MARFILO-124782 format. One record per residue: x, y, z of N, C-alpha, C in turn; residue in one letter. Coordinates in pm, whole numbers, padded with zeros to 5 digits, always signed. Layout:
! residues N
XYZXYZXYZA...
END
This chain:
! residues 286
+00087-00121+00000+00001-00001+00001+00086+00122+00000M+00046+00233-00074+00120+00358-00073+00033+00465-00003R+00076+00498+00119+00007+00594+00201+00075+00736+00187L-00012+00836+00172+00044+00969+00157-00047+01071+00228L+00016+01190+00252-00058+01299+00317-00058+01417+00214S-00165+01499+00219-00177+01606+00127-00268+01711+00183Y-00269+01825+00114-00362+01932+00146-00478+01932+00057L-00596+01959+00113-00718+01974+00036-00796+02091+00094L-00813+02193+00016-00885+02316+00062-00812+02370+00187D-00678+02357+00187-00597+02416+00300-00588+02329+00420G-00655+02211+00422-00654+02121+00541-00578+02000+00508A-00495+01942+00602-00423+01816+00581-00521+01699+00580P-00497+01608+00486-00571+01485+00478-00474+01371+00441R-00525+01251+00440-00435+01138+00404-00516+01038+00322Y-00444+00960+00241-00503+00859+00157-00410+00761+00106G-00458+00686+00007-00373+00577-00055-00364+00608-00201A-00244+00608-00255-00225+00620-00394-00257+00489-00463A-00347+00492-00565-00389+00375-00636-00383+00408-00784V-00407+00310-00871-00403+00337-01012-00508+00442-01046E-00466+00550-01108-00554+00654-01147-00572+00766-01052G-00509+00759-00929-00526+00876-00837-00512+00835-00693G-00588+00901-00608-00574+00887-00466-00714+00859-00403V-00724+00755-00323-00846+00732-00248-00827+00800-00111V-00921+00883-00078-00917+00959+00048-00955+00869+00162D-00866+00857+00264-00894+00779+00383-00943+00867+00500L-00926+00997+00495-00971+01081+00602-01123+01072+00620T-01197+01069+00513-01339+01061+00525-01389+00920+00551S-01304+00820+00522-01353+00684+00538-01319+00623+00674R-01197+00651+00722-01159+00590+00851-01098+00698+00946I-01103+00823+00901-01042+00927+00981-01109+00953+01113G-01232+00905+01126-01296+00922+01261-01225+00834+01361R-01155+00729+01311-01080+00644+01402-00936+00671+01410D-00882+00718+01294-00736+00746+01285-00721+00878+01214Y-00673+00978+01281-00674+01118+01228-00576+01140+01120S-00468+01061+01114-00363+01084+01015-00281+00959+00998D-00181+00963+00914-00101+00842+00888-00032+00795+01018V+00021+00886+01096+00088+00849+01220-00009+00773+01313K-00136+00821+01326-00230+00760+01412-00263+00618+01357A-00271+00606+01227-00302+00476+01171-00190+00378+01200L-00065+00425+01186+00052+00339+01218+00050+00297+01365I+00023+00394+01453+00023+00368+01596-00079+00264+01633A-00193+00267+01560-00305+00178+01593-00289+00038+01525A-00184+00023+01445-00160-00102+01373-00286-00132+01290N-00328-00031+01217-00458-00037+01146-00447-00044+00993A-00335-00098+00947-00319-00113+00804-00433-00189+00737L-00477-00297+00807-00583-00379+00753-00710-00295+00733A-00739-00199+00829-00856-00113+00808-00843-00024+00688D-00725+00027+00667-00697+00110+00549-00717+00034+00423A-00672-00090+00418-00686-00172+00298-00830-00203+00274K-00908-00229+00375-01045-00257+00358-01119-00136+00306E-01080-00015+00356-01148+00107+00313-01122+00144+00170A-01004+00101+00113-00962+00128-00017-01016+00032-00119V-01036-00096-00076-01076-00200-00163-01197-00161-00246A-01186-00176-00381-01298-00152-00468-01339-00005-00490G-01262+00088-00429-01299+00228-00438-01229+00292-00561Q-01304+00381-00623-01248+00465-00729-01170+00580-00669K-01070+00632-00737-00996+00742-00676-01084+00864-00656P-01062+00934-00548-01129+01062-00510-01062+01178-00575D-00931+01171-00596-00853+01283-00645-00749+01239-00749H-00716+01323-00839-00604+01302-00926-00480+01340-00852A-00375+01254-00856-00254+01274-00782-00188+01405-00819L-00186+01440-00948-00112+01560-00985-00189+01694-00952D-00307+01678-00897-00381+01799-00855-00366+01828-00705K-00295+01741-00634-00284+01753-00487-00149+01820-00449L-00156+01892-00340-00038+01944-00277+00014+01842-00175V+00122+01768-00208+00164+01663-00124+00249+01715-00006L+00234+01648+00107+00305+01676+00228+00394+01553+00260L+00493+01571+00351+00560+01452+00395+00462+01348+00448P+00473+01223+00427+00375+01124+00457+00336+01122+00604P+00435+01128+00695+00406+01140+00832+00425+01289+00868V+00325+01356+00918+00328+01501+00938+00409+01539+01062L+00401+01463+01165+00457+01506+01289+00521+01388+01368A+00624+01325+01310+00688+01221+01384+00754+01275+01507P+00762+01192+01613+00826+01237+01728+00976+01263+01701E+01031+01176+01621+01174+01186+01585+01197+01164+01438K+01286+01250+01387+01332+01241+01254+01486+01229+01260L+01534+01101+01260+01674+01073+01276+01739+01077+01137W+01865+01116+01133+01939+01115+01008+02080+01054+01030C+02109+00953+00947+02237+00878+00961+02337+00939+00851I+02456+00965+00897+02554+01020+00802+02664+00911+00777G+02728+00929+00663+02851+00849+00627+02817+00702+00640V+02726+00653+00553+02678+00516+00567+02703+00426+00445N+02737+00483+00331+02771+00399+00215+02917+00388+00195Y+02954+00275+00134+03096+00253+00102+03154+00375+00025A+03278+00407+00056+03355+00515-00006+03311+00657+00047E+03201+00667+00126+03158+00798+00179+03266+00851+00276R+03325+00760+00357+03425+00811+00448+03545+00868+00377N+03581+00805+00266+03699+00855+00191+03674+00996+00129A+03548+01031+00105+03519+01159+00047+03563+01275+00139E+03579+01249+00265+03618+01359+00361+03772+01381+00352Y+03846+01289+00293+03989+01310+00273+04061+01351+00401K+04028+01281+00511+04091+01314+00633+04171+01197+00691D+04188+01091+00607+04265+00971+00645+04215+00902+00774N+04086+00919+00796+04031+00855+00916+03992+00712+00888S+03987+00629+00999+03945+00494+00984+03793+00485+00959D+03744+00370+00910+03603+00359+00889+03533+00368+01027L+03416+00423+01031+03349+00446+01163+03307+00317+01220P+03311+00310+01355+03259+00195+01426+03117+00207+01453K+03062+00328+01460+02923+00348+01489+02869+00460+01392Y+02738+00460+01370+02682+00561+01279+02702+00702+01327P+02724+00796+01235+02707+00936+01264+02558+00968+01270S+02519+01060+01353+02376+01078+01379+02343+01223+01410L+02234+01273+01349+02184+01407+01388+02036+01402+01366F+01967+01508+01409+01821+01515+01398+01783+01636+01317V+01668+01630+01252+01610+01737+01180+01468+01766+01230R+01426+01889+01216+01287+01923+01246+01205+01906+01117S+01078+01880+01135+00992+01869+01018+00970+01997+00940M+00996+02112+01005+00988+02237+00932+01092+02252+00827S+01191+02170+00836+01301+02168+00738+01266+02084+00613S+01152+02017+00618+01107+01924+00513+00979+01970+00442M+00969+01949+00316+00849+01967+00241+00813+01838+00170T+00703+01846+00090+00653+01724+00027+00704+01712-00122G+00680+01605-00180+00715+01586-00323+00632+01683-00409S+00699+01742-00508+00633+01838-00592+00633+01979-00543G+00677+02001-00420+00681+02137-00363+00824+02192-00375Q+00835+02320-00357+00962+02386-00380+01062+02366-00266S+01189+02329-00303+01299+02337-00207+01341+02482-00201L+01375+02526-00077+01398+02669-00064+01545+02699-00051E+01600+02774-00147+01741+02819-00141+01744+02941-00056K+01815+02943+00059+01812+03050+00155+01886+03175+00103P+01844+03289+00156+01905+03415+00120+02050+03421+00165K+02086+03352+00273+02216+03374+00338+02327+03279+00281V+02294+03200+00184+02392+03102+00139+02373+03073-00010S+02483+03037-00083+02475+02986-00216+02505+02836-00217E+02514+02775-00101+02561+02634-00097+02449+02539-00054Q+02334+02542-00122+02230+02440-00105+02271+02321-00184L+02275+02206-00112+02315+02080-00169+02212+01978-00156D+02217+01869-00235+02119+01759-00235+02190+01638-00172Y+02104+01548-00113+02149+01419-00062+02029+01326-00075E+02033+01238-00175+01921+01143-00188+01941+01025-00089G+01828+00990-00027+01837+00886+00082+01706+00801+00091E+01721+00683+00134+01617+00596+00168+01572+00623+00312L+01443+00607+00341+01387+00637+00477+01312+00517+00521V+01344+00469+00645+01255+00369+00706+01164+00435+00810I+01039+00386+00812+00935+00438+00892+00902+00337+01001V+00914+00375+01127+00891+00280+01235+00738+00252+01251I+00709+00126+01263+00575+00079+01295+00555+00055+01437G+00602-00065+01480+00599-00101+01625+00717-00035+01692Q+00690+00040+01795+00803+00107+01868+00872+00016+01964G+00966+00074+02035+01030-00008+02136+01166+00043+02180G+01215-00012+02286+01346+00019+02338+01426-00105+02349R+01560-00098+02327+01648-00207+02336+01606-00322+02238H+01580-00286+02118+01530-00382+02018+01644-00469+01969I+01638-00602+01985+01748-00686+01934+01753-00678+01782P+01874-00684+01732+01893-00668+01590+01812-00771+01512R+01804-00894+01561+01730-00999+01492+01579-00975+01486E+01530-00886+01571+01387-00852+01570+01360-00717+01500Q+01462-00650+01458+01445-00509+01408+01356-00500+01284A+01360-00600+01193+01284-00587+01074+01133-00578+01099W+01086-00646+01204+00948-00648+01237+00899-00507+01288S+00986-00422+01315+00952-00286+01369+00945-00185+01249H+00961-00222+01126+00958-00132+01016+00814-00135+00955I+00749-00021+00950+00619-00015+00887+00628-00006+00736F+00726+00068+00685+00744+00084+00544+00860+00178+00515G+00867+00216+00385+00980+00300+00342+00934+00414+00255M+01009+00520+00256+00984+00636+00165+01124+00693+00125T+01127+00810+00068+01245+00870+00016+01266+01011+00077L+01394+01055+00077+01426+01188+00133+01533+01251+00042C+01518+01380+00014+01627+01465-00029+01669+01541+00091N+01780+01501+00151+01824+01553+00279+01903+01683+00252E+01834+01782+00202+01899+01907+00160+01979+01975+00267G+02102+02022+00231+02197+02069+00327+02255+02205+00284T+02265+02296+00380+02331+02425+00352+02476+02409+00403I+02570+02382+00309+02700+02337+00350+02781+02435+00433R+02778+02559+00401+02859+02655+00474+02800+02685+00614D+02690+02631+00651+02633+02647+00782+02649+02518+00867W+02718+02420+00812+02732+02296+00887+02835+02309+01003L+02931+02396+00992+03040+02409+01091+03041+02541+01162R+02922+02604+01177+02911+02727+01256+02954+02705+01398H+02918+02591+01451+02953+02554+01592+03073+02459+01582G+03132+02432+01699+03253+02352+01701+03226+02202+01669K+03110+02150+01720+03090+02008+01716+02966+01966+01639F+02877+02060+01602+02747+02021+01549+02731+02062+01404N+02634+01992+01340+02590+02023+01203+02448+02072+01195V+02388+02094+01311+02246+02114+01315+02197+02234+01232T+02269+02343+01235+02222+02460+01160+02209+02430+01012Q+02312+02374+00953+02309+02351+00809+02212+02243+00764G+02156+02169+00862+02059+02060+00832+01914+02097+00861K+01887+02221+00906+01756+02253+00953+01698+02384+00898N+01757+02431+00782+01690+02546+00723+01549+02510+00674F+01454+02601+00698+01316+02577+00652+01309+02528+00512D+01236+02422+00484+01199+02377+00346+01326+02348+00266R+01436+02316+00323+01558+02285+00250+01566+02142+00203S+01480+02057+00259+01475+01913+00221+01332+01869+00197G+01318+01738+00153+01188+01690+00122+01176+01541+00159S+01057+01495+00185+01030+01353+00213+00902+01311+00133I+00906+01193+00077+00788+01145+00007+00819+01058-00115G+00734+01041-00215+00599+01101-00211+00505+01033-00120P+00532+00904-00080+00443+00821-00003+00525+00720+00072W+00459+00651+00166+00521+00533+00233+00469+00410+00158I+00563+00327+00115+00526+00192+00063+00536+00097+00186V+00429+00031+00217+00429-00049+00340+00512-00178+00320T+00562-00228+00437+00652-00339+00435+00590-00470+00385A+00454-00483+00392+00393-00605+00336+00404-00614+00184D+00433-00496+00120+00446-00493-00026+00592-00464-00068E+00675-00422+00026+00812-00386-00005+00899-00433+00109L+00966-00545+00094+01047-00604+00199+01165-00512+00234D+01169-00453+00357+01278-00366+00386+01416-00428+00377P+01424-00559+00383+01552-00627+00374+01624-00600+00243R+01540-00566+00140+01598-00525+00009+01661-00644-00071G+01751-00612-00157+01823-00483-00165+01735-00371-00230P+01771-00245-00202+01705-00134-00257+01808-00039-00328H+01768+00005-00442+01852+00098-00515+01818+00242-00479D+01908+00330-00500+01886+00473-00474+01960+00557-00581I+01890+00647-00644+01950+00731-00751+01902+00874-00728V+02002+00970-00742+01968+01114-00735+02003+01179-00867T+01909+01250-00925+01936+01323-01051+01909+01475-01029R+01990+01556-01095+01971+01698-01097+01955+01738-01243V+01841+01790-01274+01806+01827-01418+01832+01710-01507N+01796+01591-01461+01811+01469-01544+01945+01405-01540G+02046+01465-01484+02181+01411-01477+02195+01331-01350E+02237+01211-01366+02258+01119-01247+02382+01171-01171V+02360+01203-01042+02467+01251-00958+02510+01142-00848R+02407+01069-00803+02429+00966-00697+02359+00836-00744Q+02426+00723-00715+02362+00595-00752+02430+00486-00664Q+02350+00411-00595+02405+00307-00506+02296+00206-00472D+02331+00112-00381+02234+00013-00337+02259-00019-00189T+02157-00058-00122+02165-00089+00022+02254-00208+00051T+02291-00283-00050+02390-00394-00031+02526-00339+00012E+02549-00209-00005+02676-00147+00029+02672-00053+00148R+02564-00072+00228+02553+00010+00350+02655-00044+00454L+02724+00051+00520+02816+00011+00634+02731-00027+00754M+02621+00044+00775+02528+00015+00886+02395-00018+00831F+02356-00145+00821+02224-00186+00760+02108-00138+00845P+01988-00144+00792+01872-00093+00862+01849-00163+00998F+01871-00292+01003+01846-00363+01131+01943-00319+01236D+02068-00291+01197+02169-00246+01293+02127-00106+01344F+02085-00021+01250+02050+00120+01286+01936+00118+01393I+01834+00038+01367+01717+00034+01458+01767-00015+01595I+01842-00118+01600+01890-00175+01729+01977-00071+01799S+02062-00003+01722+02157+00095+01782+02078+00211+01839Y+01989+00268+01761+01913+00387+01806+01828+00354+01929L+01768+00234+01926+01678+00197+02039+01753+00166+02167S+01883+00152+02163+01965+00136+02280+01957+00259+02371T+01951+00379+02307+01945+00498+02395+01814+00574+02387F+01729+00543+02295+01601+00617+02275+01491+00522+02240A+01373+00545+02297+01254+00464+02262+01207+00507+02126T+01202+00418+02037+01140+00441+01900+00993+00444+01913L+00925+00532+01841+00783+00548+01846+00720+00526+01704K+00595+00479+01697+00529+00462+01571+00529+00594+01490P+00574+00586+01369+00578+00707+01284+00713+00773+01282G+00805+00739+01375+00941+00792+01367+01000+00760+01233D+01079+00849+01175+01143+00823+01046+01296+00831+01064M+01363+00734+00994+01507+00727+00998+01558+00741+00855I+01629+00850+00831+01692+00880+00702+01825+00811+00706V+01853+00717+00610+01954+00613+00636+02089+00641+00573T+02114+00761+00518+02241+00788+00461+02241+00812+00314G+02335+00892+00267+02340+00923+00120+02467+00865+00057T+02457+00823-00071+02574+00774-00137+02674+00885-00175P+02787+00844-00231+02877+00945-00281+02819+01025-00391T+02874+01143-00418+02829+01224-00532+02747+01349-00505G+02739+01387-00379+02672+01510-00346+02748+01629-00412A+02680+01743-00426+02739+01854-00496+02864+01903-00438G+02883+01898-00302+02995+01948-00234+03121+01869-00269A+03104+01747-00325+03222+01662-00353+03281+01681-00491R+03219+01765-00574+03277+01792-00703+03383+01906-00693F+03469+01912-00791+03569+02019-00793+03563+02093-00930D+03502+02212-00933+03444+02287-00813+03313+02228-00772P+03267+02265-00652+03135+02217-00606+03024+02256-00703P+02921+02174-00704+02804+02198-00792+02681+02220-00702R+02665+02349-00660+02550+02378-00573+02421+02390-00652W+02312+02364-00587+02181+02376-00654+02152+02527-00673L+02085+02553-00795+02048+02684-00830+01897+02691-00842K+01841+02814-00835+01703+02834-00851+01663+02786-00992V+01553+02700-00995+01504+02638-01115+01554+02500-01140G+01656+02450-01064+01701+02314-01072+01595+02216-01025D+01585+02104-01091+01492+01997-01053+01573+01878-01000V+01543+01840-00873+01609+01730-00811+01515+01615-00793V+01558+01503-00837+01479+01377-00832+01554+01269-00754E+01489+01218-00654+01547+01097-00579+01449+00983-00613V+01510+00871-00659+01429+00759-00701+01482+00627-00646E+01388+00539-00606+01418+00403-00583+01316+00320-00657S+01356+00221-00735+01269+00153-00830+01140+00097-00772S+01146+00053-00649+01026-00006-00587+00949+00086-00495R+00992+00210-00490+00924+00312-00410+00861+00419-00501I+00941+00475-00588+00889+00581-00676+00987+00692-00687G+00939+00817-00716+01026+00935-00739+00978+01045-00648V+01076+01104-00579+01058+01225-00498+01116+01334-00586L+01031+01434-00621+01072+01537-00717+01049+01677-00662R+01148+01763-00666+01131+01899-00617+01212+01996-00708N+01158+02122-00717+01228+02224-00790+01273+02327-00694T+01394+02380-00716+01454+02477-00625+01401+02616-00651V+01358+02687-00542+01304+02819-00556+01383+02907-00455A+01382+03039-00480+01450+03125-00384+01363+03152-00265A+01429+03173-00152+01352+03207-00026+01277+03337-00050E+01152+03333-00010+01071+03454-00029+01099+03557+00079R
END
């Protein structure tokens, strides 16, 4: 199932993407589950499937303003330096990491598929990072690695947009450069784990104006999904609807010589063949 969130007459709603459009779930089961996060928390995927069965689309997909599929996750985790060769891109002669690099983002830094990525007034260094995202279904603490797969509700995509010259404003943190409003995107939908086995393998491709900039597969992750879930849950309780952005391959704009920053009008596409395409156009901050 492909679950998505969107605006209709200025109000957030949610539904299922089907052939020919979107079946609205807010009007069918929203009295019980107010949004995608509530549906996940209630373990109510079967109710959503029943509500969609035999229904004609209520909306054309291309007429909707898409939002990130989960509107208000308690946690939006981001894993850094997770694909092979990514550590070498830093050219600091460091050993391979023993544990994942980790930071968090606010949802105000994310927009939905088809919406504008915002190039800020204070920087010319807006960069792209195409990534796969795992969405937590069953929460928990101290999750054994061998049980981690059963805690994944589904998968989506992220352009983990970064303002590079703001990453090192502080001595130890990257938070500023990772949290500019509307600098990244998540979507277009969550593909549920019953239709898309998180174990993969999963491909990931990032294109800018049709040019492939990043391309890799989860077979080359240094820290696989099950390890990440077990590791994070060692120190934090994972909650239904939490999203984990699992790392970007080599080839971000900062790694070119000279760097290739995103410009107003550029179109960034992040694609995984079994999930779909997350597409955004860069616009100037208003």
